Phi, psi and omega in degrees: 000119177242210185299323181299325180291319177300313183294310185287329179293331180270320185269324186233001187293342182229052180284005175064025172279112185242084184290149177284336177226142185270151172296330179258253183234176179226175193213176170024153183303130183289140181279069186290141172264001181260124180280124185240128174261120182300139176276154181300142178229089187304323181278352181054039180271137176294151182292333177227125180210165180230148173296158188309312183297315180290328178297316179299318178294319181296318180297314181295314182294323178298320178296319178300315181294320179295315179299315179298322180296308184286320177296321179298318178295314180295320180292324178299323177287313184297320183294326176292320176299316181293317180298323177287311185294327181273001178081008181294320179300316180298320179294319178295320177299316180296320178299316181293318181292321181287342182291323183196157175273349179285124184294330178295317177296315179300312183298313181289327177294315179295320177302314181296316180297315181294317178297318183298314184288323179288328176295317178296318180293329179277345189303316180303316179292320179297317180295318181293322178299316178292321177300314180297319179298323178288317181298320183267014171074016179272336181233141174240011182286129177290161183293329177295314178295319179298316180295321179294319176299317179297322179295316178297319177298320179297315182294318178297317180295322179297316181295304183288323178296318179298318178296319179294322178297315179298318178296317181301310184288331174296316179294320179299318180293324182283325183218078186298337182260349182232016184298328182300328178275313184292332176283329181298323183298304177294332178298318179291327175297319177297320178300312180299320177297319179297319178301321184283315189269339184305315182296330185260343182241309186282307185304317180295346176288341186245339181217158179265135180234150173210156179302135180297327181293339183293320184248342184223062181299324179295322179293322177299317178300320180294317181292330177297330175297320178293321179299313179299319179300324180278351177070026179236181181237109170233093185295158180305331181286358173259006180253126185232149173257127176255131182278071182287337184297344177287345184231325185226167179251353186279169181255151178190164170203151181205161175251138184211164178079180180202150180062232183292344182258000184292144183198159172250132181243129176244129178289146179296332176300324179295323181295318186278337187248345180251155178280163176304323177296316181294320178295324177298319178294316178302316179296319178299321176300312181294322177298327178300325178298324176291305187299322184272008176057040180291329182293305178297325179296320178293322177299316179294314182300310181290330177296316178296317179297320180295320178299317179297318180293322176297319180295314177297322177299316179300312181293322185285321181298316178300317180293316182295319180292321178297325184272319187242359185303320180296319179291321181277347185063038174248118192272324184200176180286349174270354176289134177306329180293349177286342180300310177298332177295314177297317179297326177297313179297315180295328178295315178296314180296321179298317179295315182291334181271357181306314180299326180291310181297315182290325176297319177296318179296319180299322178300313180295320181295322177294318178300320179292326175298313179299313180299314182299320181290323177288326184293330182267003176298128182087351178256319174254154186294320184222092182302323181295311181294321180298312181295317180297317181291330177296314180292326176298315180294315179300317180294317180297314183292329182266002184052055181270128178296124179294338183231071181291157178299130182302322180293319179295320175304309183298319189277316195235001180271124178269352175237155169302153180300150180301322180298315181290326178292318180293319179296318178297313182300322184295331187252350186274109177220087183282000184269353178280166185299135178093353178240165183220137176294154184275325188241352181234157177278133183286000000 
């Protein structure tokens, strides 16, 4: 985690985009509060499976993604250690300080230098990740478009990251012993602002959107049935189609924004490859995130976690500078060179907290699965089959391993595994005698 992580974790880390299917993998058994008795399966067929050729590709591609994930986290930590230990941070700090006496110039110059070098160091992994996605048919994005997206991401991170860095060091100078709390308050305001503006300002910079009613009025009518069933109001002008097919081949849908900016986005790949029943279930899942208040709950959860990480960062940075500052040529926490020290601590904490954050996310995703399946009852002929076939399709298109490593599930999956989701969907029928739905009246 470097400067981009600081900026995006504060401005965009909680944009409330809750996809029903992940670009990478998903995870662990869902903590269901609903007791489910498996229905007989005479053929003993798994709810999610792949043909042999596709299974081999899924296993290989899943391993590549897992390796890139863990190696990327480790490399992000190691490169900060190396930059500090080799004196690169001190040299960049000196360059920024010698450039001008103005602290704004110094701060943004140091931000740019740090971002530039970490971007170059990350480039091999980023390039290989995109190459693998193209080889395994997950991405159709050309290298020119990919580079342009990366450039836009760099510029956005530089702008917002630079502002956050200036705010951070101003707070540190004003309150050296309580900066972790006083910086947390405006940081959370930035997060809330990011949740609101990302769908209308940031997202359109990277993808094309259009009203769903413009190209799929019949589908909008179908989704309105699900909305009425849920007893909420999501007007058609809050439903958008994203032209994901210009960049990827996978399926997805997500809920994003809040208040006046809240919206549901369906990828065009989902429209062309899924049935109306399957799209209705996906929409019901996304609607569940609204109805079950997952967005504000996630904001509170991550806000508390962020406050804790800032406090640990404050205590750790002081200790690290006292112990290694002379070697690193970092004099105090007000030194621009203290920024990579803080980022190093936050990188370690971010990695260690992954199981907690992802476990919390899996809980919400399972709840949304339950809600979505209940929401389409009476709208689709067979909710169990519809939900199961949706997960089968999502898994096939994303080359998801039916049997992921349990440790990887626990550590890095933000969704329950596709296999567990499909198995649950296949057997969950609260409308039969003796059972009761969790979110709807029987």
